[in-house]
Z-matrix of the N, CA and C atoms (Angstrom, degrees):
N
C 1 1.438
C 2 1.531 1 110.77
N 3 1.331 2 116.12 1 -38.98
C 4 1.461 3 119.46 2 178.89
C 5 1.520 4 111.13 3 -63.59
N 6 1.334 5 117.15 4 -38.90
C 7 1.463 6 120.78 5 -179.93
C 8 1.523 7 110.64 6 -66.14
N 9 1.331 8 117.12 7 -40.64
C 10 1.459 9 121.13 8 178.30
C 11 1.522 10 110.52 9 -63.49
N 12 1.325 11 117.44 10 -44.56
C 13 1.463 12 121.46 11 178.00
C 14 1.525 13 110.71 12 -61.65
N 15 1.339 14 116.77 13 -45.00
C 16 1.464 15 121.02 14 -179.91
C 17 1.526 16 110.89 15 -62.07
N 18 1.341 17 117.20 16 -43.55
C 19 1.460 18 120.46 17 179.29
C 20 1.531 19 110.99 18 -62.67
N 21 1.337 20 117.11 19 -44.29
C 22 1.464 21 121.05 20 -179.98
C 23 1.521 22 110.78 21 -63.69
N 24 1.323 23 116.77 22 -43.89
C 25 1.461 24 120.80 23 178.28
C 26 1.524 25 111.15 24 -61.27
N 27 1.332 26 115.92 25 -45.23
C 28 1.458 27 120.76 26 -179.30
C 29 1.532 28 111.15 27 -63.14
N 30 1.324 29 116.67 28 -42.30
C 31 1.455 30 121.17 29 178.83
C 32 1.528 31 110.80 30 -62.06
N 33 1.328 32 117.85 31 -45.34
C 34 1.464 33 121.20 32 178.41
C 35 1.522 34 111.18 33 -65.38
N 36 1.317 35 117.42 34 -40.47
C 37 1.464 36 122.22 35 179.25
C 38 1.518 37 110.62 36 -61.91
N 39 1.339 38 116.82 37 -48.25
C 40 1.462 39 120.55 38 -179.08
C 41 1.523 40 111.74 39 -65.57
N 42 1.327 41 116.80 40 -41.79
C 43 1.461 42 118.63 41 -177.94
C 44 1.522 43 111.17 42 -69.96
N 45 1.319 44 118.43 43 -30.58
C 46 1.455 45 121.18 44 178.78
C 47 1.515 46 112.54 45 -67.45
N 48 1.305 47 118.73 46 -33.14
C 49 1.451 48 121.90 47 -178.21
C 50 1.523 49 113.82 48 -95.13
N 51 1.317 50 117.69 49 -2.66
C 52 1.459 51 118.42 50 -175.53
C 53 1.524 52 113.71 51 -105.88
N 54 1.317 53 118.63 52 -3.73
C 55 1.454 54 120.16 53 -178.19
C 56 1.518 55 110.53 54 -74.25
N 57 1.315 56 116.77 55 134.78
C 58 1.465 57 120.86 56 177.44
C 59 1.520 58 111.74 57 -124.01
N 60 1.349 59 117.00 58 17.59
C 61 1.466 60 123.48 59 177.23
C 62 1.528 61 112.99 60 57.71
N 63 1.313 62 117.09 61 35.53
C 64 1.462 63 121.01 62 173.96
C 65 1.518 64 108.66 63 -136.16
N 66 1.304 65 116.07 64 169.65
C 67 1.458 66 120.30 65 178.57
C 68 1.525 67 111.99 66 -90.65
N 69 1.310 68 117.58 67 9.10
C 70 1.458 69 122.57 68 -179.83
C 71 1.526 70 108.91 69 -89.87
N 72 1.323 71 117.19 70 80.10
C 73 1.455 72 122.30 71 -176.58
C 74 1.521 73 110.56 72 -79.78
N 75 1.314 74 117.14 73 140.21
C 76 1.457 75 122.22 74 -179.60
C 77 1.523 76 112.58 75 -106.60
N 78 1.337 77 118.90 76 -26.34
C 79 1.457 78 122.49 77 -176.26
C 80 1.515 79 111.04 78 -116.74
N 81 1.308 80 115.99 79 145.30
C 82 1.456 81 123.91 80 173.45
C 83 1.518 82 106.33 81 -129.21
N 84 1.325 83 117.11 82 111.09
C 85 1.462 84 122.15 83 -179.28
C 86 1.515 85 106.93 84 -118.50
N 87 1.319 86 116.29 85 127.25
C 88 1.441 87 118.03 86 -176.47
C 89 1.506 88 113.63 87 -156.66
N 90 1.301 89 114.06 88 -178.73
C 91 1.452 90 121.97 89 176.60
C 92 1.515 91 108.05 90 -136.12
N 93 1.317 92 116.14 91 149.18
C 94 1.449 93 119.54 92 175.79
C 95 1.512 94 109.65 93 -145.69
N 96 1.283 95 114.71 94 157.30
C 97 1.443 96 121.87 95 176.54
C 98 1.511 97 107.55 96 -135.99
N 99 1.310 98 115.90 97 155.72
C 100 1.451 99 116.59 98 -177.58
C 101 1.500 100 113.56 99 -165.09
N 102 1.293 101 114.07 100 169.99
C 103 1.451 102 122.39 101 176.01
C 104 1.516 103 108.56 102 -103.24
N 105 1.315 104 116.26 103 147.47
C 106 1.456 105 121.92 104 -179.24
C 107 1.519 106 108.13 105 -120.53
N 108 1.312 107 116.23 106 133.81
C 109 1.453 108 122.33 107 177.37
C 110 1.516 109 108.49 108 -122.88
N 111 1.323 110 116.38 109 123.26
C 112 1.465 111 120.37 110 178.97
C 113 1.516 112 108.89 111 -96.51
N 114 1.323 113 116.59 112 114.63
C 115 1.459 114 120.30 113 -178.22
C 116 1.519 115 112.29 114 -75.11
N 117 1.340 116 117.49 115 -8.95
C 118 1.461 117 120.23 116 -178.79
C 119 1.518 118 112.72 117 -91.57
N 120 1.327 119 119.61 118 -1.76
C 121 1.462 120 120.96 119 -179.04
C 122 1.514 121 111.35 120 -174.09
N 123 1.329 122 115.19 121 -164.79
C 124 1.454 123 121.09 122 -178.26
C 125 1.527 124 112.29 123 -95.49
N 126 1.293 125 118.39 124 30.52
C 127 1.459 126 122.40 125 -179.15
C 128 1.524 127 110.25 126 -88.16
N 129 1.320 128 115.60 127 143.70
C 130 1.454 129 120.12 128 173.51
C 131 1.521 130 109.17 129 -151.12
N 132 1.294 131 115.40 130 162.23
C 133 1.452 132 121.02 131 -178.32
C 134 1.507 133 109.63 132 175.82
N 135 1.326 134 114.99 133 -161.24
C 136 1.446 135 119.23 134 -179.28
C 137 1.511 136 110.91 135 -157.69
N 138 1.318 137 115.36 136 -176.37
C 139 1.462 138 120.74 137 -179.19
C 140 1.519 139 110.14 138 -153.19
N 141 1.315 140 115.05 139 155.08
C 142 1.453 141 123.31 140 171.56
C 143 1.520 142 105.77 141 -126.16
N 144 1.319 143 117.41 142 125.69
C 145 1.459 144 121.99 143 -172.15
C 146 1.525 145 110.93 144 -132.84
N 147 1.324 146 116.10 145 143.81
C 148 1.464 147 123.39 146 172.35
C 149 1.519 148 106.63 147 -118.03
N 150 1.329 149 116.72 148 130.52
C 151 1.458 150 119.34 149 -177.12
C 152 1.520 151 111.54 150 -134.22
N 153 1.326 152 114.66 151 158.53
C 154 1.459 153 122.73 152 176.07
C 155 1.522 154 107.82 153 -138.67
N 156 1.320 155 116.09 154 129.06
C 157 1.464 156 121.95 155 -179.33
C 158 1.524 157 109.29 156 -126.60
N 159 1.316 158 116.33 157 145.86
C 160 1.460 159 122.95 158 179.04
C 161 1.525 160 109.05 159 -117.25
N 162 1.338 161 116.62 160 133.81
C 163 1.463 162 121.95 161 -179.08
C 164 1.523 163 110.27 162 -78.60
N 165 1.323 164 116.26 163 112.04
C 166 1.457 165 122.32 164 177.02
C 167 1.528 166 109.55 165 -82.01
N 168 1.326 167 116.38 166 -42.05
C 169 1.463 168 123.23 167 174.03
C 170 1.525 169 107.16 168 -131.19
N 171 1.330 170 117.59 169 -174.76
C 172 1.465 171 120.39 170 178.72
C 173 1.522 172 112.34 171 -62.94
N 174 1.327 173 118.34 172 -29.52
C 175 1.457 174 121.70 173 -175.40
C 176 1.523 175 114.46 174 -111.50
N 177 1.321 176 119.11 175 -16.56
C 178 1.465 177 122.48 176 -173.92
C 179 1.516 178 111.33 177 -109.54
N 180 1.348 179 115.87 178 128.63
C 181 1.459 180 122.18 179 175.81
C 182 1.522 181 108.45 180 -124.96
N 183 1.335 182 116.36 181 140.38
C 184 1.462 183 121.32 182 175.78
C 185 1.522 184 108.15 183 -127.26
N 186 1.330 185 116.25 184 155.43
C 187 1.454 186 119.02 185 -179.68
C 188 1.504 187 112.39 186 173.90
N 189 1.313 188 114.97 187 -154.01
C 190 1.443 189 121.01 188 -177.10
C 191 1.516 190 111.40 189 -146.58
N 192 1.332 191 115.07 190 170.56
C 193 1.458 192 121.72 191 -179.17
C 194 1.518 193 109.60 192 -148.94
N 195 1.322 194 115.10 193 149.29
C 196 1.459 195 121.19 194 170.84
C 197 1.519 196 107.14 195 -125.07
N 198 1.318 197 116.58 196 146.39
C 199 1.446 198 118.97 197 -176.84
C 200 1.503 199 113.21 198 -157.38
N 201 1.309 200 114.60 199 171.05
C 202 1.456 201 123.00 200 179.58
C 203 1.518 202 108.33 201 -129.82
N 204 1.322 203 116.41 202 126.28
C 205 1.464 204 122.21 203 177.97
C 206 1.521 205 109.72 204 -95.47
N 207 1.312 206 115.81 205 154.64
C 208 1.465 207 120.62 206 174.67
C 209 1.518 208 108.51 207 -142.91
N 210 1.308 209 116.38 208 170.33
C 211 1.458 210 120.96 209 -174.89
C 212 1.518 211 109.76 210 83.08
N 213 1.318 212 116.60 211 -139.05
C 214 1.470 213 121.57 212 -178.98
C 215 1.521 214 113.31 213 -76.69
N 216 1.321 215 118.14 214 -5.78
C 217 1.461 216 122.29 215 -177.49
C 218 1.522 217 111.13 216 -115.48
N 219 1.319 218 117.86 217 52.07
C 220 1.459 219 121.14 218 -176.25
C 221 1.519 220 111.85 219 -66.71
N 222 1.323 221 115.74 220 150.42
C 223 1.455 222 121.82 221 177.84
C 224 1.509 223 111.62 222 131.79
N 225 1.304 224 115.26 223 165.49
C 226 1.453 225 121.36 224 177.86
C 227 1.520 226 109.82 225 -91.66
N 228 1.322 227 114.81 226 152.27
C 229 1.459 228 121.54 227 177.36
C 230 1.519 229 109.39 228 -117.18
N 231 1.299 230 116.60 229 139.84
C 232 1.453 231 123.56 230 169.43
C 233 1.521 232 105.21 231 -135.67
N 234 1.321 233 116.03 232 113.16
C 235 1.463 234 121.25 233 -175.23
C 236 1.522 235 111.55 234 -116.67
N 237 1.305 236 115.96 235 147.25
C 238 1.456 237 122.29 236 161.44
C 239 1.523 238 105.05 237 -112.05
N 240 1.314 239 116.59 238 145.10
C 241 1.451 240 116.55 239 -176.06
C 242 1.505 241 113.54 240 -165.22
N 243 1.322 242 114.11 241 -178.58
C 244 1.458 243 121.63 242 -178.81
C 245 1.528 244 109.26 243 -147.76
N 246 1.328 245 114.60 244 154.55
C 247 1.464 246 122.80 245 172.61
C 248 1.516 247 107.96 246 -129.30
N 249 1.316 248 115.64 247 140.87
C 250 1.456 249 121.16 248 172.92
C 251 1.524 250 107.69 249 -123.09
N 252 1.325 251 116.53 250 122.75
C 253 1.457 252 122.58 251 -176.38
C 254 1.524 253 111.51 252 -93.61
N 255 1.335 254 115.22 253 133.54
C 256 1.463 255 124.47 254 171.25
C 257 1.530 256 105.73 255 -114.91
N 258 1.319 257 117.31 256 77.73
C 259 1.461 258 120.43 257 -171.00
C 260 1.521 259 108.38 258 75.04
N 261 1.340 260 116.47 259 -122.24
C 262 1.466 261 120.59 260 178.51
C 263 1.528 262 112.72 261 -89.68
N 264 1.315 263 118.01 262 -14.70
C 265 1.469 264 122.60 263 179.48
C 266 1.518 265 108.61 264 -89.17
N 267 1.341 266 116.66 265 139.77
C 268 1.457 267 119.62 266 178.44
C 269 1.525 268 111.26 267 -131.47
N 270 1.314 269 114.71 268 147.28
C 271 1.469 270 122.71 269 172.12
C 272 1.523 271 106.16 270 -105.23
N 273 1.334 272 116.29 271 139.15
C 274 1.456 273 119.32 272 -178.38
C 275 1.521 274 110.19 273 -129.70
N 276 1.315 275 114.45 274 153.83
C 277 1.461 276 122.08 275 174.84
C 278 1.520 277 107.17 276 -144.93
N 279 1.343 278 116.04 277 141.62
C 280 1.457 279 119.59 278 179.01
C 281 1.520 280 109.76 279 -147.51
N 282 1.327 281 113.77 280 160.37
C 283 1.458 282 121.08 281 177.89
C 284 1.522 283 107.64 282 -128.69
N 285 1.335 284 116.86 283 128.86
C 286 1.464 285 122.42 284 -176.53
C 287 1.521 286 110.62 285 -86.38
N 288 1.332 287 116.40 286 124.59
C 289 1.455 288 122.52 287 177.13
C 290 1.523 289 111.48 288 -106.87
N 291 1.331 290 118.50 289 2.51
C 292 1.457 291 123.08 290 -172.99
C 293 1.518 292 114.32 291 -89.23
N 294 1.336 293 114.94 292 -161.50
C 295 1.463 294 122.90 293 -176.54
C 296 1.519 295 113.31 294 -64.18
N 297 1.328 296 117.04 295 -30.42
C 298 1.463 297 119.60 296 -174.67
C 299 1.518 298 112.74 297 -75.65
N 300 1.320 299 118.47 298 -22.66
C 301 1.463 300 123.70 299 178.87
C 302 1.524 301 112.07 300 47.06
N 303 1.331 302 115.68 301 48.51
C 304 1.458 303 119.85 302 -176.11
C 305 1.518 304 113.78 303 -84.79
N 306 1.315 305 118.08 304 -3.76
C 307 1.459 306 119.96 305 175.51
C 308 1.510 307 113.33 306 76.51
N 309 1.326 308 115.55 307 -141.61
C 310 1.461 309 122.79 308 -174.33
C 311 1.524 310 110.49 309 -86.64
N 312 1.330 311 115.84 310 139.10
C 313 1.461 312 122.60 311 172.29
C 314 1.519 313 107.81 312 -129.30
N 315 1.319 314 116.03 313 144.71
C 316 1.457 315 121.49 314 177.07
C 317 1.519 316 108.14 315 -124.10
N 318 1.325 317 116.60 316 156.15
C 319 1.456 318 118.37 317 -178.24
C 320 1.512 319 112.88 318 -158.66
N 321 1.314 320 113.78 319 172.67
C 322 1.449 321 122.92 320 178.97
C 323 1.523 322 107.25 321 -141.04
N 324 1.328 323 116.81 322 134.48
C 325 1.460 324 120.10 323 -177.80
C 326 1.512 325 112.05 324 -146.18
N 327 1.319 326 113.96 325 178.91
C 328 1.465 327 121.51 326 -179.56
C 329 1.521 328 108.26 327 -133.21
N 330 1.324 329 117.52 328 122.33
C 331 1.457 330 122.41 329 178.49
C 332 1.511 331 110.84 330 -94.70
N 333 1.329 332 116.76 331 103.01
C 334 1.448 333 122.63 332 -176.72
C 335 1.521 334 108.95 333 -101.12
N 336 1.324 335 118.79 334 121.31
C 337 1.457 336 123.25 335 179.97
C 338 1.525 337 109.95 336 -76.61
N 339 1.340 338 116.42 337 118.92
C 340 1.463 339 120.83 338 176.95
C 341 1.526 340 111.01 339 -102.24
N 342 1.322 341 116.98 340 -13.68
C 343 1.467 342 123.70 341 174.57
C 344 1.526 343 106.71 342 -153.66
N 345 1.328 344 116.71 343 -179.60
C 346 1.460 345 121.17 344 -175.57
C 347 1.528 346 111.97 345 -55.85
N 348 1.331 347 117.83 346 -42.55
C 349 1.464 348 120.29 347 -178.34
C 350 1.527 349 112.88 348 -128.51
N 351 1.326 350 117.51 349 23.46
C 352 1.463 351 122.54 350 178.96
C 353 1.521 352 108.83 351 -118.07
N 354 1.308 353 115.86 352 131.59
C 355 1.461 354 122.12 353 -177.23
C 356 1.529 355 110.18 354 -120.56
N 357 1.314 356 116.44 355 135.41
C 358 1.462 357 123.72 356 170.52
C 359 1.521 358 105.80 357 -102.40
N 360 1.346 359 117.69 358 127.19
C 361 1.462 360 119.25 359 -171.58
C 362 1.528 361 112.06 360 -134.89
N 363 1.330 362 118.37 361 91.62
C 364 1.461 363 119.92 362 169.89
C 365 1.531 364 109.23 363 -72.52
N 366 1.343 365 115.82 364 148.02
C 367 1.466 366 119.77 365 -173.11
C 368 1.526 367 110.06 366 -148.84
N 369 1.319 368 115.37 367 146.96
C 370 1.465 369 123.20 368 172.07
C 371 1.523 370 106.49 369 -119.03
N 372 1.321 371 116.87 370 131.02
C 373 1.457 372 120.68 371 -179.68
C 374 1.519 373 111.67 372 -127.75
N 375 1.321 374 115.70 373 162.72
C 376 1.460 375 120.96 374 -179.90
C 377 1.520 376 109.11 375 -145.51
N 378 1.331 377 116.38 376 134.72
C 379 1.461 378 122.51 377 174.88
C 380 1.526 379 107.35 378 -110.78
N 381 1.335 380 118.37 379 108.40
C 382 1.468 381 120.91 380 -175.74
C 383 1.529 382 113.69 381 -69.07
N 384 1.334 383 117.98 382 -26.48
C 385 1.457 384 120.53 383 -178.56
C 386 1.531 385 111.81 384 -67.67
N 387 1.324 386 116.80 385 -42.40
C 388 1.464 387 121.58 386 -178.92
C 389 1.526 388 113.07 387 -105.23
N 390 1.316 389 118.00 388 0.86
C 391 1.463 390 123.79 389 -177.77
C 392 1.523 391 110.76 390 53.38
N 393 1.326 392 115.52 391 52.78
C 394 1.457 393 122.90 392 -177.92
C 395 1.523 394 109.36 393 -114.44
N 396 1.321 395 116.23 394 128.93
C 397 1.450 396 122.90 395 175.65
C 398 1.520 397 108.45 396 -105.00
N 399 1.328 398 117.21 397 136.58
C 400 1.462 399 120.57 398 179.33
C 401 1.523 400 109.79 399 -126.69
N 402 1.325 401 114.68 400 146.90
C 403 1.457 402 122.62 401 177.10
C 404 1.520 403 106.62 402 -124.09
N 405 1.309 404 117.73 403 125.18
C 406 1.456 405 119.98 404 -177.06
C 407 1.507 406 112.99 405 -136.52
N 408 1.326 407 114.61 406 155.83
C 409 1.444 408 121.64 407 172.44
C 410 1.518 409 107.11 408 -128.69
N 411 1.312 410 116.19 409 148.64
C 412 1.449 411 118.89 410 -179.48
C 413 1.510 412 112.69 411 -159.17
N 414 1.306 413 114.29 412 163.78
C 415 1.450 414 122.87 413 174.20
C 416 1.513 415 108.23 414 -123.28
N 417 1.311 416 116.33 415 146.38
C 418 1.461 417 121.18 416 179.59
C 419 1.527 418 109.43 417 -141.46
N 420 1.319 419 114.15 418 151.00
C 421 1.454 420 121.95 419 175.35
C 422 1.504 421 107.89 420 -111.28
N 423 1.320 422 117.02 421 129.47
C 424 1.466 423 122.34 422 176.61
C 425 1.522 424 109.11 423 -98.80
N 426 1.308 425 115.03 424 134.87
C 427 1.464 426 119.72 425 173.65
C 428 1.496 427 110.35 426 -149.81
């Protein structure tokens, strides 16, 4: 509970000091959850992830994520990654540095604006090393 409170406080603190009254957002902070399907066997599970991305250019964002897996894919995740936007559609790539050591993952998603600075982002991902397909949904706040 303390960690959740600290994260919420930190998110509100950062977003309060980062607004510049323009639509040129530099940060994307969000959370997503998803189901994982392993095409190589009968394994299944899911994950809950919190991520933060920084806009390097108008279309390219880089950042990191931390997450917790459950089901057949137990362990913590620590990812570095990037997104490249083609309008509302984005391609993503990440590398896992955490306990799961899953290597590189690639994905494709759609960033749907539900409010001025809130994005709903369904995503499909694939890990070629383990032949794992993932389906995720998430919300993010841009500031």
